C-alpha positions as CSV (number, residue, x, y, z in Angstrom):
1,M,24.7,-114.9,12.3
2,T,22.3,-116.3,9.8
3,G,20.4,-114.5,7.1
4,P,19.1,-115.0,3.6
5,V,21.5,-116.7,1.2
6,G,23.8,-114.1,-0.3
7,E,23.1,-111.5,2.4
8,L,25.9,-110.7,4.8
9,P,24.7,-110.3,8.4
10,E,25.0,-106.7,9.7
11,Y,27.6,-107.5,12.3
12,A,29.7,-109.3,9.8
13,E,29.6,-106.3,7.5
14,K,30.8,-104.1,10.4
15,V,33.7,-106.4,11.3
16,L,34.8,-106.8,7.6
17,T,34.7,-103.0,7.1
18,V,37.0,-102.5,10.1
19,V,39.4,-105.2,8.8
20,E,39.5,-103.6,5.4
21,G,40.6,-100.4,7.0
22,I,43.6,-101.8,8.8
23,P,46.6,-100.4,7.0
24,P,49.3,-102.7,5.6
25,G,52.0,-103.5,8.1
26,R,49.6,-103.1,11.0
27,V,47.3,-105.5,12.9
28,M,44.3,-105.5,15.3
29,T,43.3,-108.3,17.7
30,Y,39.9,-109.9,17.6
31,G,39.1,-108.1,20.9
32,D,40.3,-104.7,19.5
33,I,37.8,-105.0,16.7
34,A,35.0,-105.9,19.0
35,E,35.9,-103.0,21.3
36,W,36.2,-100.6,18.3
37,L,32.7,-101.6,17.2
38,G,31.3,-101.4,20.7
39,E,29.6,-104.8,20.3
40,G,30.3,-108.5,20.4
41,G,33.5,-109.9,21.6
42,P,36.7,-111.7,20.3
43,R,34.8,-114.9,19.7
44,Q,32.1,-113.2,17.6
45,V,34.8,-111.4,15.6
46,G,36.6,-114.7,15.1
47,R,33.4,-116.4,13.9
48,V,32.9,-113.7,11.4
49,M,36.5,-114.0,10.2
50,S,36.2,-117.8,9.9
51,L,33.0,-117.6,7.9
52,Y,33.4,-114.4,5.8
53,G,37.0,-113.2,6.2
54,G,38.5,-114.7,3.0
55,A,37.9,-111.6,0.9
56,V,39.5,-109.1,3.3
57,P,43.1,-108.9,4.7
58,W,42.5,-111.6,7.3
59,W,46.1,-111.8,8.3
60,R,45.8,-108.4,9.9
61,V,43.6,-109.9,12.6
62,V,45.5,-111.7,15.2
63,R,45.4,-113.1,18.8
64,A,46.3,-110.7,21.6
65,D,49.6,-112.5,22.1
66,G,50.7,-111.8,18.6
67,T,50.2,-115.2,17.1
68,P,48.8,-115.3,13.5
69,P,45.5,-116.8,12.7
70,P,45.5,-120.5,13.5
71,C,46.2,-122.9,10.7
72,H,47.2,-120.0,8.4
73,E,50.6,-119.1,10.0
74,G,52.7,-119.7,6.8
75,R,50.4,-117.7,4.5
76,A,50.1,-115.0,7.1
77,L,53.9,-114.8,7.5
78,A,54.3,-114.2,3.8
79,H,51.9,-111.3,3.9
80,Y,53.6,-109.8,7.0
81,R,57.0,-109.9,5.3
82,R,55.6,-108.4,2.1
83,E,53.9,-105.6,4.1
84,G,56.8,-104.9,6.5
85,T,54.8,-105.9,9.6
86,P,57.0,-105.8,12.7
87,L,57.8,-109.3,13.8
88,R,59.8,-110.9,16.6
89,R,61.0,-114.4,17.4
90,S,58.6,-116.5,19.6
91,A,59.8,-117.6,23.0
92,G,60.9,-121.2,22.6
93,A,61.3,-120.9,18.8
94,P,63.8,-123.5,17.5
95,E,67.3,-122.1,17.0
96,H,67.7,-124.0,13.7
97,A,64.5,-122.4,12.2
98,P,63.8,-119.1,13.8
99,D,61.9,-117.9,10.7
100,A,59.6,-120.9,10.6
101,P,55.9,-119.8,10.8
102,R,55.5,-121.1,14.3
103,G,58.8,-119.5,15.4
104,V,57.6,-115.9,14.6
105,R,55.1,-113.6,16.3
106,L,54.0,-110.1,15.6
107,D,55.7,-107.4,17.7
108,M,52.4,-106.1,19.1
109,R,53.9,-102.9,20.6
110,R,54.9,-101.8,17.1
111,A,52.3,-103.6,14.9
112,R,49.1,-103.0,16.8
113,W,46.8,-100.4,15.1
114,D,44.4,-98.3,17.3
115,G,42.0,-97.7,14.4
116,Q,42.9,-94.0,14.0
117,P,43.9,-92.7,10.6
118,P,47.5,-91.5,10.5
119,G,47.7,-87.9,11.5
120,D,44.2,-88.0,13.0
121,T,43.7,-85.1,15.4
122,A,42.8,-87.5,18.3
123,D,46.0,-89.3,17.6
124,R,48.0,-86.0,17.8
125,A,46.2,-85.0,21.0
126,A,47.3,-88.3,22.6
127,G,50.9,-87.6,21.7
128,G,51.0,-89.7,18.6
129,G,51.7,-89.2,14.9
């Protein structure tokens, strides 16, 4: 993923465009994004996010188990709360601090976004929205 200085690689542009489209309060996994694009994989998406993701809503891209981006749990949790993203307590979270960043995960059944705009005809045909 190298290119001339100042030029964003094509794959990175695609990933960042998907991330920008994730609605507030919803998330996609690294693998979801790769699948949506039909190229790359979770590691490639993660690499793009680590290099170029600072200018997009990076907290909306998570691991498949619902854990926030590594090393950014506290900042991500603040965004999730502000956006009303569905959360749940992690298994093994300390009783004395259930809201600590490492004690919270996303409720993936409710927070995961399939990439379809709300009210999309494909969404309605599948029994959604």
